[in-house]
C-alpha positions, 0 to 999 in steps of 0.5 A: 570512653577509655580511649577518650580518656587516653587522648584526654590525658595525652592532650593534658600531659601536653598541656602540663594540665590547667594550673590556674586555680586550685575530693569523702574526708571534709567538705569545708568550703573557703570564702569567695573570691572575686573573678578578675575584671576584664583582662588588660596587659599587666605590669611587667612581671620582672619588676615585682616581687612575685610568687606563685599564688600570683599565678594561681588565683583560688576562685569559685563558681567559675567556668574557664573555657579554651579555645583549641587549635591542632587536636580534637581535644585542644578545646576544654572546659574547667570548672572548680568543684572544690576548693579548701585553703590552698588546694583546688579540685578542678574538673576538665571537660574536653567533650569526650570525657572528664578528669578531675585534677588537684592542685595544691600550693605550698612551699613555693610551688604549685603542683599537680597532686591527684587526678582522676580519668572518666570522672562523671560524678561529683566528690571532694577529692581534695584529701586524695593521695597516691600519684607522683606530684607534678610541678607546674611553676616553682619560684623564684619567678624568673627566667632560668628557674628549672626542675625535673618532673617525675619522668625526667622531663624537664620544666623552665620558666623561659620568660617573665615578660612574655605578651600573649593575645588570646580571644579573651584578652592581652596578657603579660605572662610568665612562660614555662617551657617543657621539654619531654623526654619522650620528645616534643615540648609545651609552653604554658603562660600564665597571667597574673590573676588569671592563671593559664591563659595559653599553651602551645605544644610542639613536636615532629609533625604536630602543633597544638594550641589552647587559648583562654577564650572566656571566664564565666562567673557564676557559673555552676556545674550542671549534672543530670541525675537519674532518681528512681522512685517506687510504685506499690500499685503495679510493683514497678520502679520509676525513674525521672532525670533531674538536672542539678547545679552544683556550686563550688563547695556544694556537699554532694550528698545534701544536694541529692538528698534535698532533690530526692525528697521533693515533690514532682507531678507524677512522682509515685512513692517517696524513698527518703523520708522528710526527716531521713538524713544521708550521713556519708556517701562515696565510691570506694576504691573497691568500686562499690558505693558506700551509702550510710543513712540515719535511723529515720530511714527505717523508722519513717519507712512504714513499708511491708517487706515487698514495698521496702525491698522496691525501696531499697532498689531504688536507693541501690539504682539511684546512687549507684548509677550516679557513680557508674557502679553496680554494687552499693553497701548500705548501713544506717548510722554506720551499722549494718542495716536491720529492719522488721523484714530485711537484715544485711550482713557485713559486706552484703551489697545491693545490686543495681537493677535498672531493667524494665523501670519506667520513665516519668513523664 
């Protein structure tokens, strides 16, 4: 996976990332915008007073499919996980790995402000900081506008009425050329109302292209999540894989809570009671999952010491596995976990232990 992540990052450097639409602080949705109609060549951008926003439409519940050539990771898909005002969090999947990318539009520019490799879960990263911003497009939108990147590479608007053909249609675009300090160049083509429609990267002995082939509306991000359940009769843990559709701006903890409570044929004991709420859920920088449940989790559990330990193990396995972590910190209403049988100390975690679990057929 690390190798795939490095290759993805190399490819995304060549492509200057996907900049057309735009992670556990605030999860506030914005109003949806309709996806564009079938593409046609637009009027000459050189004749209009265009802004960065024209080339970065913020859309929801769409999937952008890019067809690549010249590199095994040149083809990729982009989903929109979250949007809020002028920020968009995208999920880039090239078949080998997934990457989260946050784009912010402000002060006449669109910039990549945060990215995360090997992003296989789903979490709102819109407020994350700590990386060097990379400007993708800058005003004024006219030939010759130029700026330097953090590594010394130079990015320039090389044209404002460049005709481009792609599998998804023909576009009139603004072309942005990057001359990399390490060698090689790439040109990104942005179409008004659509965003990035093509990238061509060149260097000694290679040429890589990625072209927009399709924009799918009402496209939800699908993820298979493994939920664990206790069976007091044989003292074993059982699991079932559930495929979940996530819409843009869906609050992950709420979706997981709903699915975890659902009844289905063959389900053994419950983990979350009907009234239990997940107050917060996130993967911390220390690599541990932090999960806070409300008091109804303990109040409505009605379990002995052994069964309670099984329930807690299911909690650890489910949420730890979801984030790819092996430790879970569990609290109740933001206080230490304490029931009649079990008391967790400050900093004490639950370990993920999935061995000998049985799949529910």
